[in-house]
C-alpha positions as CSV (number, residue, x, y, z in Angstrom):
1,M,0.0,0.0,0.0
2,L,2.8,2.4,0.9
3,T,4.6,1.6,-2.4
4,R,1.4,2.3,-4.3
5,R,0.8,5.6,-2.6
6,L,4.4,6.7,-3.2
7,T,4.3,5.7,-6.9
8,L,1.0,7.6,-7.4
9,R,2.4,10.7,-5.6
10,S,5.5,10.5,-7.8
11,A,3.4,10.3,-10.9
12,L,1.2,13.3,-9.9
13,L,4.3,15.4,-9.0
14,I,6.0,14.6,-12.3
15,G,2.8,15.5,-14.1
16,V,2.6,18.8,-12.3
17,I,6.2,19.5,-13.1
18,W,5.6,18.7,-16.8
19,V,2.6,21.0,-17.0
20,L,4.4,23.8,-15.3
21,N,7.4,23.4,-17.5
22,A,5.3,23.5,-20.7
23,A,3.4,26.5,-19.4
24,C,6.6,28.2,-18.7
25,F,7.9,28.0,-22.2
26,A,4.5,28.5,-23.9
27,Q,4.0,31.7,-22.1
28,S,7.5,32.9,-23.0
29,E,6.6,32.7,-26.8
30,P,4.7,35.8,-28.2
31,S,1.1,35.2,-29.1
32,T,0.5,35.6,-32.9
33,T,-3.2,35.1,-33.3
34,Q,-4.7,36.9,-36.3
35,G,-5.4,40.6,-35.7
36,S,-3.8,40.8,-32.4
37,K,-0.6,42.1,-30.9
38,P,1.9,39.8,-29.4
39,Q,1.0,39.1,-25.7
40,T,4.5,39.8,-24.4
41,D,3.1,41.4,-21.2
42,K,2.0,37.9,-20.0
43,A,5.3,36.1,-20.8
44,L,7.6,35.1,-17.9
45,T,10.7,37.0,-17.4
46,S,14.1,35.3,-17.3
47,G,14.2,35.6,-13.5
48,E,10.7,34.1,-13.1
49,R,11.7,31.2,-15.3
50,D,14.8,30.6,-13.1
51,E,12.6,30.6,-10.0
52,L,10.2,28.2,-11.5
53,L,12.9,25.8,-12.6
54,K,14.4,25.9,-9.2
55,L,11.0,25.0,-7.7
56,I,10.8,22.1,-10.2
57,R,14.2,20.8,-9.1
58,S,13.2,21.1,-5.5
59,L,10.1,19.0,-6.1
60,Q,12.1,16.4,-7.9
61,E,14.6,16.1,-5.0
62,R,11.6,15.6,-2.6
63,I,10.3,12.8,-4.8
64,D,13.7,11.1,-4.8
65,K,13.9,11.3,-1.0
66,L,10.4,9.9,-0.6
67,E,11.2,7.0,-2.9
68,A,14.5,6.3,-1.0
69,A,12.6,6.3,2.3
70,Q,10.0,3.9,0.9
71,R,12.8,1.5,-0.1
72,S,14.3,1.7,3.3
73,T,10.9,1.0,4.9
74,S,10.4,-2.0,2.7
75,Q,13.8,-3.5,3.6
76,S,13.0,-3.2,7.4
77,S,9.5,-4.5,7.1
78,S,10.6,-8.0,8.0
79,Q,10.9,-6.8,11.7
80,P,7.8,-8.0,13.7
81,A,5.4,-5.2,14.3
82,S,5.2,-6.3,17.9
83,Q,8.9,-5.6,18.4
84,S,8.6,-2.1,16.9
85,A,5.6,-1.5,19.3
86,Q,7.7,-2.6,22.2
87,Q,10.6,-0.3,21.3
88,S,8.2,2.6,20.9
89,A,6.5,1.9,24.2
90,S,9.8,1.5,26.1
91,A,11.4,4.7,24.7
92,G,9.5,6.7,27.2
93,K,10.5,4.6,30.2
94,P,13.2,5.8,32.6
95,D,16.3,3.7,32.5
96,V,16.8,1.8,35.7
97,S,20.2,0.2,36.3
98,N,22.2,-1.2,39.0
99,A,24.7,1.4,40.0
100,N,25.3,0.5,43.6
101,D,26.9,-2.9,44.0
102,P,29.1,-4.4,41.4
103,D,30.4,-6.2,44.4
104,V,27.2,-8.3,44.3
105,S,24.1,-6.5,45.4
106,I,20.8,-5.0,44.2
107,A,21.0,-1.3,43.6
108,P,18.4,1.5,43.7
109,V,16.8,2.9,40.5
110,V,19.1,5.1,38.4
111,K,17.4,7.7,36.2
112,E,19.1,8.6,33.0
113,K,18.5,11.5,30.7
114,P,16.7,10.4,27.6
115,P,18.9,10.8,24.5
116,A,17.9,13.4,21.9
117,E,18.2,10.8,19.2
118,S,16.0,8.2,17.6
119,Q,14.1,5.5,19.4
120,D,16.7,2.9,18.1
121,S,19.5,4.6,20.0
122,D,17.3,4.7,23.1
123,S,16.7,1.0,22.9
124,Y,20.3,-0.3,22.9
125,G,24.0,0.5,22.5
126,R,24.2,3.3,25.1
127,Y,27.0,3.3,27.8
128,T,26.5,4.3,31.4
129,P,29.5,4.4,33.7
130,N,29.7,1.3,36.0
131,L,26.5,-0.1,34.5
132,G,28.0,-1.0,31.1
133,F,26.4,-1.1,27.7
134,K,22.6,-1.3,27.2
135,L,21.9,-4.4,25.0
136,A,18.1,-4.4,25.2
137,N,15.3,-2.0,26.3
138,T,11.7,-3.2,25.9
139,E,8.4,-2.8,27.7
140,Y,9.0,-6.1,29.5
141,G,12.5,-5.4,30.8
142,D,16.0,-4.3,29.9
143,L,19.5,-5.7,29.9
144,S,23.0,-4.2,30.4
145,V,26.3,-5.9,30.3
146,S,29.5,-4.7,32.1
147,I,33.0,-6.2,32.1
148,Y,35.7,-5.6,34.6
149,T,39.3,-7.0,34.4
150,Y,42.9,-6.2,34.7
151,A,46.3,-7.9,34.4
152,R,48.8,-8.1,37.3
153,Y,52.5,-8.9,37.9
154,L,53.3,-10.2,41.4
155,N,56.8,-10.5,42.9
156,Q,57.2,-12.0,46.4
157,R,60.8,-13.1,46.1
158,A,62.0,-10.6,48.7
159,L,59.8,-12.3,51.4
160,N,61.3,-14.6,54.1
161,S,60.7,-18.2,53.3
162,T,59.3,-19.0,56.8
163,Y,57.6,-17.3,59.7
164,T,56.9,-18.3,63.3
165,D,53.3,-18.1,64.6
166,A,52.2,-17.1,68.1
167,F,52.7,-20.6,69.5
168,G,56.3,-21.0,68.2
169,N,55.4,-23.2,65.2
170,T,57.5,-22.5,62.1
171,K,55.6,-22.4,58.8
172,N,56.7,-22.1,55.2
173,I,55.8,-19.1,52.9
174,Q,55.5,-19.6,49.2
175,E,57.5,-16.9,47.4
176,R,55.6,-16.2,44.2
177,Q,56.5,-14.5,41.0
178,D,53.9,-14.6,38.1
179,F,51.7,-12.8,35.7
180,Q,47.9,-13.2,35.9
181,I,44.7,-11.9,34.4
182,Q,43.8,-11.3,38.0
183,K,40.1,-10.7,38.0
184,V,37.4,-11.2,35.3
185,Q,33.9,-10.1,36.2
186,I,31.0,-10.1,33.7
187,K,27.8,-8.6,35.0
188,F,24.3,-8.8,33.6
189,L,21.9,-6.4,35.1
190,G,18.5,-4.8,34.6
191,W,14.8,-5.1,35.3
192,V,12.0,-7.5,34.3
193,L,8.2,-7.0,34.2
194,S,8.6,-3.8,36.3
195,P,11.4,-1.3,36.7
196,K,11.1,-2.0,40.5
197,L,11.9,-5.7,40.0
198,R,15.7,-5.8,39.6
199,Y,18.1,-8.6,38.7
200,F,21.9,-8.7,39.0
201,L,23.6,-11.9,37.6
202,Y,27.4,-12.2,37.2
203,T,30.3,-14.5,36.6
204,W,33.5,-13.9,38.6
205,T,36.9,-15.5,38.6
206,S,40.3,-15.0,40.1
207,N,42.7,-16.7,37.7
208,A,45.4,-16.8,40.4
209,T,43.3,-19.5,42.1
210,Q,42.9,-21.8,39.1
211,G,42.0,-25.3,40.2
212,Q,40.3,-24.4,43.5
213,G,36.6,-25.1,44.1
214,A,35.4,-21.5,44.1
215,Q,37.8,-20.3,41.3
216,V,34.8,-19.5,39.1
217,V,31.6,-18.1,40.7
218,V,28.3,-17.8,38.8
219,A,25.8,-16.1,41.1
220,G,23.7,-13.0,41.6
221,N,20.6,-11.7,43.3
222,V,17.1,-10.3,42.7
223,G,15.3,-7.6,44.5
224,Y,12.2,-5.4,44.6
225,T,12.3,-1.6,45.3
226,V,9.1,-0.5,47.0
227,N,10.3,3.2,47.4
228,D,13.5,5.1,48.3
229,H,13.1,3.9,51.9
230,F,12.8,0.1,51.3
231,T,14.4,-2.3,48.8
232,F,14.1,-6.1,49.6
233,A,16.5,-8.5,47.9
234,A,17.8,-12.1,48.1
235,G,20.8,-14.0,46.7
236,I,24.5,-13.5,47.2
237,T,26.0,-10.2,48.4
238,S,28.6,-9.0,50.8
239,L,27.7,-8.6,54.5
240,P,27.7,-4.8,55.2
241,G,30.0,-5.2,58.3
242,V,32.8,-2.8,57.1
243,R,33.1,0.1,54.6
244,S,34.5,-2.1,51.8
245,T,31.6,-4.5,51.8
246,E,28.9,-1.9,51.5
247,G,28.8,-2.4,47.8
248,N,31.5,0.0,46.5
249,F,33.7,-2.5,44.6
250,P,35.7,-1.8,42.4
251,F,36.1,1.9,43.4
252,W,39.0,1.3,45.7
253,L,42.4,3.0,45.7
254,G,44.2,-0.3,45.6
255,V,42.5,-1.6,42.4
256,D,40.7,-4.5,44.1
257,S,42.8,-5.1,47.2
258,R,41.8,-4.2,50.7
259,M,44.2,-3.1,53.4
260,I,45.5,-5.7,55.8
261,A,43.4,-4.6,58.8
262,D,40.2,-4.8,56.7
263,E,41.1,-8.3,55.5
264,F,41.6,-9.5,59.0
265,F,38.4,-8.2,60.6
266,R,35.8,-8.1,57.8
267,P,33.0,-10.4,57.0
268,S,32.7,-11.7,53.5
269,Y,30.1,-12.8,50.9
270,T,27.2,-15.1,51.6
271,S,23.7,-16.1,50.5
272,G,20.9,-14.5,52.3
273,M,18.3,-11.8,52.2
274,W,18.5,-8.1,53.0
275,A,16.9,-4.7,53.1
276,R,18.3,-1.3,52.3
277,G,17.1,2.2,51.8
278,N,17.1,5.9,53.0
279,I,15.8,6.8,56.4
280,T,16.3,10.5,55.6
281,K,17.9,12.2,52.7
282,R,21.3,11.9,54.4
283,L,20.9,8.8,56.5
284,R,20.7,5.3,55.0
285,Y,20.7,1.7,56.2
286,Q,21.5,-1.8,55.2
287,V,20.5,-5.0,57.2
288,M,21.3,-8.6,56.0
289,I,20.5,-12.1,57.4
290,G,22.9,-14.7,55.9
291,N,23.9,-18.3,56.0
292,N,27.5,-17.7,57.4
293,L,30.4,-15.3,57.2
294,S,31.6,-16.6,53.8
295,T,29.9,-18.8,51.3
296,L,32.9,-19.1,48.9
297,G,33.9,-22.7,48.7
298,V,31.2,-23.9,51.0
299,S,28.3,-26.1,49.8
300,A,24.8,-26.0,51.3
301,A,25.4,-29.5,52.7
302,R,28.0,-28.1,55.1
303,L,25.8,-25.3,56.5
304,D,23.8,-25.6,59.7
305,N,19.9,-25.2,59.6
306,R,19.9,-21.8,61.5
307,F,20.1,-18.2,60.5
308,N,22.6,-16.9,62.9
309,T,24.5,-14.4,60.8
310,V,23.3,-10.8,60.9
311,S,25.1,-7.8,59.6
312,S,24.1,-4.1,59.5
313,A,25.3,-0.6,58.5
314,L,24.1,2.9,59.2
315,V,25.7,5.6,57.2
316,W,25.3,9.4,57.6
317,T,26.5,11.9,55.1
318,P,26.0,15.3,56.9
319,T,27.2,17.4,53.9
320,G,25.1,15.5,51.3
321,E,26.5,13.5,48.5
322,Y,29.7,11.8,49.3
323,G,30.5,9.4,46.5
324,Q,30.5,5.7,46.1
325,G,34.1,4.6,46.8
326,F,37.3,5.4,48.4
327,G,39.2,8.5,47.1
328,D,37.7,11.7,45.7
329,F,37.0,10.4,42.1
330,E,34.0,12.9,42.1
331,H,36.3,16.0,42.7
332,H,34.0,17.6,45.2
333,K,33.9,21.4,45.0
334,S,33.0,21.7,48.7
335,V,34.0,19.4,51.6
336,A,32.1,16.1,51.6
337,T,31.9,14.0,54.8
338,R,30.6,10.6,55.9
339,L,30.3,8.6,59.1
340,G,29.4,4.9,59.2
341,L,28.5,2.5,62.0
342,H,28.5,-1.3,61.4
343,F,27.8,-4.3,63.5
344,T,28.0,-8.1,62.6
345,R,27.5,-11.3,64.6
346,S,27.6,-14.9,63.5
347,N,27.7,-18.3,65.0
348,E,30.3,-20.1,63.0
349,N,30.9,-23.9,62.7
350,K,34.1,-25.6,61.5
351,E,32.1,-27.3,58.8
352,S,30.8,-24.0,57.4
353,Q,34.3,-22.7,56.7
354,P,36.1,-22.7,53.3
355,N,38.4,-25.6,52.8
356,G,41.3,-23.5,51.7
357,D,43.6,-21.9,54.2
358,T,44.6,-19.0,52.0
359,F,44.3,-15.5,53.4
360,E,41.8,-14.5,50.7
361,N,39.3,-16.9,52.3
362,T,37.7,-15.0,55.2
363,Q,37.9,-17.2,58.3
364,L,38.0,-16.7,62.1
365,R,41.7,-16.2,62.6
366,L,44.1,-15.2,65.3
367,S,46.1,-12.1,64.8
368,D,49.0,-14.1,63.4
369,G,46.7,-15.5,60.7
370,T,46.1,-18.9,62.2
371,V,42.5,-20.3,61.7
372,I,41.0,-20.9,65.2
373,F,39.5,-24.2,64.1
374,T,43.0,-25.8,63.6
375,P,43.2,-29.0,65.7
376,D,45.4,-28.7,68.9
377,L,46.0,-25.0,68.2
378,F,45.7,-24.0,71.9
379,G,47.3,-27.1,73.3
380,P,47.1,-30.9,72.9
381,G,43.6,-32.2,72.7
382,I,42.0,-28.7,72.4
383,T,40.0,-28.3,69.2
384,I,37.4,-25.6,68.6
385,T,34.4,-26.7,66.4
386,D,32.0,-23.7,67.1
387,A,32.5,-20.1,68.0
388,R,30.6,-16.8,68.1
389,Y,31.9,-13.8,66.1
390,R,30.9,-10.3,66.9
391,M,32.4,-7.1,65.4
392,L,31.7,-3.4,65.8
393,D,33.1,-1.0,63.2
394,V,33.2,2.7,62.8
395,D,34.4,4.5,59.7
396,G,34.7,8.2,58.7
397,G,36.0,10.2,55.8
398,L,36.2,13.5,54.0
399,K,36.8,14.5,50.4
400,Y,37.7,17.9,48.8
401,R,38.9,18.8,45.3
402,G,40.5,15.4,44.6
403,F,41.9,15.0,48.2
404,S,40.6,12.4,50.6
405,L,41.3,11.2,54.1
406,E,39.5,8.0,55.2
407,G,39.8,5.8,58.3
408,E,38.1,2.9,60.1
409,Y,38.4,1.3,63.5
410,Y,37.5,-2.3,64.3
411,W,36.6,-4.2,67.6
412,R,36.2,-8.0,67.4
413,W,35.2,-10.5,70.0
414,L,35.4,-14.4,69.6
415,D,33.8,-16.4,72.4
416,D,31.1,-19.1,73.2
417,F,33.6,-21.8,72.1
418,K,32.5,-25.4,71.7
419,G,34.6,-28.5,71.1
420,S,37.1,-30.8,72.8
421,N,38.5,-29.3,76.0
422,T,37.4,-25.7,75.2
423,E,35.8,-24.9,78.5
424,S,38.8,-23.1,79.9
425,L,39.5,-21.0,76.8
426,P,39.1,-17.3,77.4
427,R,37.3,-14.8,75.2
428,L,39.5,-13.5,72.4
429,F,39.4,-9.7,71.7
430,D,41.2,-7.9,68.9
431,H,41.0,-4.3,67.8
432,G,42.7,-2.3,65.0
433,F,42.4,0.5,62.5
434,Q,43.3,1.6,59.0
435,L,43.9,5.1,57.7
436,Q,44.5,6.1,54.0
437,A,44.9,9.4,52.3
438,S,44.9,10.1,48.6
439,A,45.1,12.9,46.0
440,M,44.0,12.8,42.4
441,V,46.7,14.3,40.2
442,I,44.2,14.7,37.3
443,P,40.5,15.4,38.2
């Protein structure tokens, strides 16, 4: 039908052009009817003929463009009409993407400015920092993909080959020197059915641990945002027991490495359910109930049947927006400040711990790095099988024009021991802090 209308329009326009053209030259000839004078007063002048010819050429160009548009429409007509309707309907939807927790959590809705281009560019192909590239945008949901990776050279040959723990036992240290694609994380995130129903699925691997059980992780979480004050989610995420597990990875000063105090005290990633939101404009909360302190390398068969792991965070930003990570990446024009309070408790069992003894696997350890569930650690015949972990954490920071100063203090208690001959073991208490400053050379 469209082809027929365009063909008819072309024929009519060409006919009009031919008539005008003929009239132009006919009127330009003197009239020589018998007994009359030439009608030179009705002939077109040279300038008027030029204007008319210019109009004719303009009409012809419009015909050419209409026919080219018709051919383009015919070539794309194989696309289902329903898909075109979906794209048109979704073009007016706000883009909602997971900006908060590339470190495994559901994020609040992020509103993007609609592009001033066609609906096609609004449907896919756009890039949003930290969220990645938009691959799909329909009335039933959207999909973005983000990739994070880097290469690393490690040299530990200057380390001592052995160390002595707190009980006088000598242990060997592996002195490494190697190249690695250290981290590869591929994230798939978006919404489905409703912009309030979010999903965040990812694959993560640390190539330096090739061959271990949790070397490749495929996981994620789903959540529903009721409003700015309440988002409920379930899946795998980091227990919000310290600043670095609030969901700010990979925006750290040390690429993806925590400081040593943070590694010692912090909880890790686990399966569970959680809630988060804003209490006021400058005060927000996170609360999570999980299976244990660390699910990496731990199967469900090794977990107990009780939910005894609880972690929470309360964050106050008295000056307003503070930024997501460590360091003043945002280049604040005025001083930005924050204060955070965290608390975590968990009843841990020896069976619910990762099999590996590497420091990257969060475990209950003594200050020399020894896992407390090690047999005969506190003496012959003394073996801990269960323990209670509690930790209080306070963090604070300020940022200004590329400069930042951020610190954190930790208090940790281990008690309620169960196992062979553990009745006389005293409660263990550790505390420590970290402090880091940075300056951005280029904003």
